[in-house]
C-alpha positions as CSV (number, residue, x, y, z in Angstrom):
1,M,24.9,-13.5,12.1
2,W,21.4,-11.3,11.9
3,D,18.1,-12.9,13.6
4,L,16.5,-10.6,10.7
5,V,17.1,-8.9,7.7
6,V,15.1,-6.6,6.2
7,V,15.4,-6.1,2.4
8,G,13.7,-2.4,2.3
9,A,12.9,0.4,5.5
10,G,9.8,1.5,3.9
11,P,6.7,1.2,5.8
12,A,6.5,-2.7,5.3
13,G,10.0,-3.1,6.2
14,A,9.6,-0.5,9.4
15,S,6.7,-2.6,10.5
16,A,8.5,-6.0,10.0
17,A,11.2,-4.9,12.4
18,L,8.8,-3.4,14.6
19,G,6.7,-6.7,14.4
20,A,9.6,-8.9,15.5
21,L,11.0,-6.6,17.9
22,A,7.6,-6.3,19.5
23,A,7.6,-10.3,19.7
24,D,11.3,-10.5,21.1
25,P,13.1,-7.3,22.1
26,S,16.1,-9.3,22.2
27,L,16.7,-10.1,18.5
28,S,19.1,-8.8,16.2
29,V,17.3,-6.8,13.1
30,L,18.9,-5.1,10.2
31,M,17.1,-3.3,7.8
32,L,19.0,-2.0,4.6
33,D,17.6,0.5,2.3
34,R,19.5,1.9,-0.7
35,H,18.2,5.7,0.3
36,D,19.1,7.6,3.5
37,F,16.1,9.2,5.5
38,P,13.8,11.4,4.8
39,R,13.2,10.4,1.2
40,D,10.6,10.8,-1.2
41,K,8.4,8.0,-2.0
42,A,5.8,8.4,-5.1
43,C,2.2,7.4,-3.6
44,G,-1.1,9.2,-2.9
45,D,0.0,9.3,1.1
46,G,-3.4,8.3,2.4
47,I,-3.3,6.7,5.9
48,A,-5.7,4.9,6.8
49,P,-7.1,4.9,10.5
50,H,-7.0,1.0,10.6
51,V,-3.1,1.5,10.0
52,L,-2.4,3.7,13.3
53,D,-4.7,0.9,14.9
54,L,-1.9,-1.8,13.6
55,L,0.4,0.3,14.6
56,A,-0.5,1.2,18.6
57,G,-0.6,-2.5,18.7
58,V,3.5,-2.4,18.4
59,G,3.5,0.8,20.8
60,V,3.6,3.0,17.7
61,T,1.3,6.2,18.5
62,G,1.0,9.4,17.9
63,I,3.0,9.5,14.4
64,V,0.8,11.8,12.5
65,D,-1.2,13.9,15.3
66,D,0.2,16.9,13.9
67,W,-1.0,16.4,10.4
68,T,-4.9,17.6,9.9
69,P,-8.0,15.1,9.5
70,V,-9.5,14.4,6.5
71,R,-13.1,13.4,6.7
72,R,-14.5,13.8,3.5
73,F,-14.3,11.2,1.0
74,A,-15.9,11.3,-3.2
75,L,-15.9,8.9,-5.9
76,T,-16.5,10.2,-9.5
77,W,-17.7,8.8,-12.5
78,G,-18.6,11.1,-15.5
79,D,-21.6,12.8,-13.6
80,V,-22.2,10.2,-10.8
81,E,-20.9,11.3,-7.9
82,V,-20.9,10.5,-3.8
83,D,-19.0,12.7,-1.3
84,R,-19.5,11.3,2.0
85,D,-18.4,11.6,5.6
86,M,-16.3,8.8,6.5
87,A,-17.2,6.4,9.9
88,R,-13.5,7.4,10.3
89,P,-11.2,9.8,8.9
90,N,-8.0,9.4,7.3
91,W,-4.6,11.2,6.9
92,V,-2.6,12.6,4.1
93,V,0.8,12.3,5.2
94,P,3.4,13.0,2.4
95,R,5.7,9.9,2.5
96,T,9.4,11.7,3.3
97,V,7.5,12.7,6.9
98,F,5.8,9.3,7.2
99,D,8.4,6.6,6.5
100,H,11.1,8.2,8.3
101,R,9.2,8.4,11.7
102,L,8.1,5.2,10.9
103,A,11.8,4.0,10.3
104,D,12.7,6.0,13.3
105,A,10.3,4.0,15.6
106,A,11.6,0.8,14.4
107,Q,15.3,2.2,15.4
108,T,14.0,3.1,18.5
109,A,12.6,-0.2,19.2
110,G,16.7,-1.8,18.5
111,A,16.4,-2.1,14.8
112,Q,19.7,-1.0,13.0
113,L,19.2,1.0,9.7
114,V,22.2,0.8,7.0
115,R,22.4,2.5,3.6
116,R,22.8,-0.5,1.1
117,R,21.3,-1.1,-2.0
118,V,20.5,-5.0,-1.7
119,R,22.1,-6.6,-5.0
120,G,21.0,-10.2,-4.0
121,L,20.6,-13.1,-1.9
122,E,21.4,-16.5,-1.6
123,I,19.5,-19.1,0.1
124,Q,21.3,-21.4,2.0
125,R,20.1,-24.6,4.2
126,R,21.0,-22.8,7.7
127,A,21.0,-19.1,6.3
128,V,20.2,-16.4,4.2
129,L,23.1,-14.7,2.5
130,V,22.6,-10.8,1.4
131,D,25.3,-9.6,-1.3
132,G,27.4,-12.6,-0.2
133,E,28.8,-10.8,3.1
134,V,25.5,-10.6,5.1
135,D,24.4,-13.4,6.9
136,A,20.8,-13.7,8.4
137,R,18.4,-16.4,9.5
138,F,15.5,-14.7,8.4
139,V,14.8,-12.2,5.6
140,V,11.9,-9.9,4.5
141,G,11.9,-8.6,1.3
142,A,9.9,-5.6,1.6
143,D,12.1,-3.4,-1.1
144,G,9.0,-2.4,-3.4
145,A,7.7,-2.6,-7.1
146,H,11.0,-3.9,-8.7
147,S,11.8,-6.2,-5.9
148,V,15.3,-7.8,-5.9
149,V,14.2,-10.4,-3.1
150,R,11.1,-11.3,-5.3
151,R,12.9,-11.7,-8.3
152,D,15.7,-13.9,-6.6
153,L,12.9,-15.8,-5.1
154,G,11.9,-16.7,-8.9
155,V,7.9,-15.1,-7.8
156,K,6.9,-13.8,-11.0
157,P,5.0,-9.8,-11.1
158,G,1.3,-9.6,-11.6
159,P,-0.9,-6.8,-13.3
160,V,1.2,-3.7,-13.1
161,A,-0.3,0.1,-13.0
162,L,1.7,3.4,-14.3
163,A,0.9,6.1,-12.4
164,I,2.3,10.3,-11.8
165,R,2.0,12.0,-8.8
166,G,2.5,15.6,-8.1
167,Y,2.3,18.1,-5.4
168,A,-0.6,20.8,-6.3
169,P,-2.0,23.8,-4.2
170,T,-5.0,22.6,-3.2
171,P,-8.5,24.3,-5.1
172,S,-11.3,25.7,-2.8
173,A,-13.6,23.0,-4.4
174,R,-11.5,20.1,-3.2
175,A,-10.5,21.0,0.1
176,A,-10.6,18.9,3.0
177,S,-11.4,15.8,1.1
178,Q,-9.9,12.6,-0.7
179,V,-11.0,12.5,-4.0
180,I,-10.7,9.8,-6.5
181,A,-12.3,10.0,-10.6
182,Y,-12.5,6.6,-12.6
183,G,-12.0,7.5,-16.1
184,P,-14.1,6.8,-18.7
185,G,-12.1,3.8,-20.5
186,R,-10.7,-0.1,-19.1
187,Q,-11.2,0.0,-15.2
188,P,-8.7,0.4,-13.0
189,S,-7.9,4.1,-14.2
190,Y,-8.3,6.6,-12.1
191,A,-7.3,10.3,-10.9
192,W,-6.7,11.7,-7.7
193,S,-6.6,14.8,-5.5
194,F,-5.8,14.0,-1.5
195,D,-6.0,17.3,0.4
196,R,-3.1,17.1,2.9
197,G,-4.6,19.7,5.3
198,D,-1.6,22.2,4.5
199,G,-2.7,24.2,1.3
200,W,-1.3,21.5,-0.8
201,S,-2.7,18.0,-2.2
202,N,-1.2,15.3,-3.6
203,V,-2.5,14.6,-6.7
204,G,-2.1,12.0,-9.4
205,Y,-3.3,9.5,-12.3
206,G,-2.9,6.0,-13.0
207,E,-3.9,3.2,-14.7
208,Q,-3.5,-0.5,-15.5
209,L,-1.0,-1.8,-18.1
210,T,-2.2,-4.3,-20.7
211,S,-0.5,-5.6,-23.9
212,D,-4.1,-4.1,-26.1
213,R,-3.1,-0.7,-25.1
214,P,-0.3,1.4,-25.7
215,R,2.1,2.1,-23.0
216,P,1.0,6.2,-21.9
217,T,3.5,8.6,-21.6
218,R,4.6,11.1,-19.3
219,A,2.1,13.7,-21.3
220,D,-0.7,11.0,-21.2
221,L,-0.5,10.7,-17.8
222,L,-1.0,14.5,-17.0
223,A,-3.5,14.7,-19.6
224,H,-6.2,12.5,-17.9
225,L,-5.7,14.1,-14.9
226,E,-6.5,17.5,-15.8
227,A,-9.1,15.7,-18.0
228,L,-10.8,14.0,-15.0
229,L,-10.1,17.0,-12.5
230,P,-9.6,20.1,-14.0
231,G,-6.8,22.3,-12.4
232,A,-6.1,20.0,-10.2
233,S,-2.3,20.0,-11.5
234,G,-2.2,23.8,-12.0
235,G,0.9,25.2,-10.2
236,G,2.0,21.3,-9.5
237,K,5.8,20.5,-8.8
238,S,7.8,17.3,-7.6
239,W,5.9,15.4,-10.2
240,W,7.6,11.5,-10.2
241,G,6.0,8.5,-12.5
242,H,5.9,5.2,-10.6
243,H,5.0,1.6,-10.9
244,L,1.9,-0.3,-8.8
245,P,2.2,-3.7,-8.7
246,L,-1.8,-4.9,-8.1
247,S,-3.1,-7.6,-6.2
248,G,-5.0,-9.6,-7.9
249,W,-7.2,-13.1,-6.9
250,T,-4.9,-14.9,-4.5
251,W,-1.6,-14.4,-2.7
252,R,0.2,-17.3,-1.3
253,P,3.5,-17.1,0.1
254,S,6.2,-19.5,0.3
255,A,7.4,-21.6,2.8
256,G,11.0,-21.2,4.1
257,R,13.3,-18.4,5.2
258,V,12.5,-15.6,3.0
259,M,9.3,-13.7,2.9
260,L,7.7,-10.6,0.8
261,A,5.6,-8.1,2.1
262,G,3.8,-4.5,0.9
263,D,4.3,-3.9,-2.7
264,A,7.4,-6.3,-3.3
265,A,4.6,-8.6,-2.3
266,G,2.1,-7.5,-5.3
267,L,-0.5,-6.2,-2.6
268,I,-2.0,-2.6,-4.2
269,N,-5.7,-2.2,-4.0
270,P,-6.2,-2.4,-7.9
271,M,-10.3,-0.3,-7.0
272,T,-7.7,2.7,-5.1
273,G,-4.3,2.0,-5.2
274,E,-4.2,1.9,-1.6
275,G,-0.7,0.0,-0.4
276,I,0.2,1.6,2.8
277,Y,-2.6,-1.0,4.8
278,Y,-0.8,-4.0,3.3
279,A,2.4,-3.0,3.6
280,V,2.3,-2.7,7.5
281,A,-0.5,-5.7,8.1
282,T,2.1,-7.9,5.9
283,G,5.5,-6.6,7.5
284,L,4.4,-7.0,11.1
285,L,2.9,-10.0,10.5
286,A,5.9,-11.2,8.8
287,G,8.3,-10.0,11.9
288,R,5.9,-11.9,14.2
289,A,6.5,-14.9,12.0
290,V,10.4,-14.6,12.3
291,A,10.1,-13.9,16.2
292,N,7.6,-17.5,16.4
293,A,10.3,-19.2,14.1
294,L,12.7,-18.6,16.2
295,R,11.7,-19.1,19.4
296,A,10.6,-22.2,18.1
297,D,14.0,-22.9,16.4
298,S,12.2,-23.7,12.9
299,A,13.9,-22.9,9.8
300,D,10.6,-22.0,8.3
301,A,8.6,-18.8,9.2
302,G,7.2,-18.8,5.8
303,T,4.4,-21.2,6.5
304,S,2.9,-19.9,9.5
305,Y,3.4,-16.2,7.8
306,R,0.9,-17.7,4.9
307,R,-1.7,-18.4,7.5
308,R,-1.6,-15.0,9.3
309,T,-2.0,-13.5,6.2
310,A,-4.5,-15.8,4.9
311,R,-6.5,-15.3,7.6
312,L,-6.4,-11.6,7.2
313,L,-6.5,-10.7,3.8
314,A,-7.3,-14.0,1.5
315,R,-10.9,-13.0,1.5
316,H,-10.5,-9.4,1.3
317,L,-8.0,-10.0,-1.8
318,R,-10.9,-12.1,-3.8
319,H,-13.7,-9.3,-2.9
320,T,-11.4,-6.4,-4.1
321,A,-10.4,-8.4,-7.7
322,L,-14.1,-9.1,-8.2
323,T,-15.1,-5.7,-7.4
324,V,-12.8,-4.4,-10.1
325,Q,-13.9,-7.0,-13.0
326,L,-17.5,-5.7,-12.0
327,T,-17.0,-2.5,-12.2
328,R,-15.2,-2.7,-15.7
329,S,-18.5,-2.9,-16.7
330,G,-20.0,0.8,-17.1
331,R,-24.0,-0.2,-15.8
332,V,-22.1,-1.6,-12.4
333,L,-19.6,1.0,-11.6
334,D,-22.5,3.7,-11.9
335,A,-24.8,2.1,-10.1
336,G,-22.3,1.2,-7.3
337,I,-21.4,4.9,-6.7
338,R,-25.5,5.9,-6.9
339,A,-26.0,3.5,-4.2
340,A,-23.1,4.6,-2.1
341,A,-24.7,8.0,-2.9
342,A,-28.0,6.7,-1.2
343,D,-26.9,4.5,1.4
344,Q,-24.4,5.8,4.2
345,R,-23.9,2.4,4.9
346,I,-22.9,1.1,1.3
347,F,-20.7,4.0,1.3
348,D,-18.6,2.9,4.4
349,D,-18.6,-0.7,2.8
350,L,-17.0,0.6,-0.4
351,V,-14.4,2.9,1.7
352,E,-13.4,-0.4,4.0
353,L,-13.3,-2.4,0.6
354,G,-11.2,0.2,-1.1
355,L,-8.8,1.5,1.9
356,A,-8.5,-1.7,4.5
357,D,-9.5,-5.1,4.8
358,G,-13.4,-4.5,3.8
359,L,-15.5,-7.6,1.9
360,I,-18.3,-7.4,-0.5
361,T,-21.4,-7.0,1.9
362,R,-24.4,-8.6,0.5
363,R,-26.2,-4.7,0.6
364,L,-22.8,-3.7,-1.3
365,L,-23.7,-6.3,-3.6
366,R,-27.0,-5.4,-4.4
367,G,-26.1,-2.1,-4.9
368,L,-23.4,-2.5,-7.6
369,M,-26.2,-4.9,-9.5
370,S,-28.8,-2.8,-9.2
């Protein structure tokens, strides 16, 4: 009988293990993942400094110190652009590196990692049975966009975007910068180019899937990337299509023994495609909720998890959803980018909203509606 079984050992899963073990190092924690590490994962690879703050709180430091910080961030929409230094730098680190290091940190803290493709779970009165043979007092589902745990909980998926990601040589015009270029049609749709600092950039394009327009093909996605960021895909390799479960107005975890974190919970910022901050934040909170429930001899970690995540993310998720609705108007998107170009504080507000847990400030709202 494991105290905690984590399905998925990416950032959300490894963070759940770290959160639980930081609260109580004596807990037995098992991480199950269908892949061996290191393994690739389709993503923009951006690591906001807020992620590192959270990890430092559970003793994980220096995890990206050998990678080059990126200080510039640019947003474009047609001929309108803002290109400024961020208040704090980001990092662009391939998931083959970042996820491996985070999984190693969880194992160093005391978790065990086993390669296993989880097929299903059964919630019983005193435990959760994973695949009919692994007993757990609590389970955290951190198994990504196509989560088996979410399916077995009966949680319906929300809005989804489809994206393609590759690695291409960094052109001089986009060196030392993270660039997001919004498409001309219905938002969210955007291309990105994130310089890793080693001569290569993570590049890609994604758009929300809707019933009123055809599902884009691989060729469509690459064509949109080139249209928005000319030359971005030249010399590209490792192209990988993937789904992004976008966050919406509300997210309300259920009570009980099973929790969802990260992509499995449908937590991708619809403005920017950012998901690693949400993954680490919710993973840590889920792990701590498990430790607290075990300490109290309770069968319910979900209620504590819901309260903690609501304090951190409830207002933020409402604000990102509202921003996406507002920016579906070309006039509002144009005004917001122009306001950020004119005022560093508005730019900083946008970065916080798009990359971490920021809110729509009064000055940002004035800029969007000007």
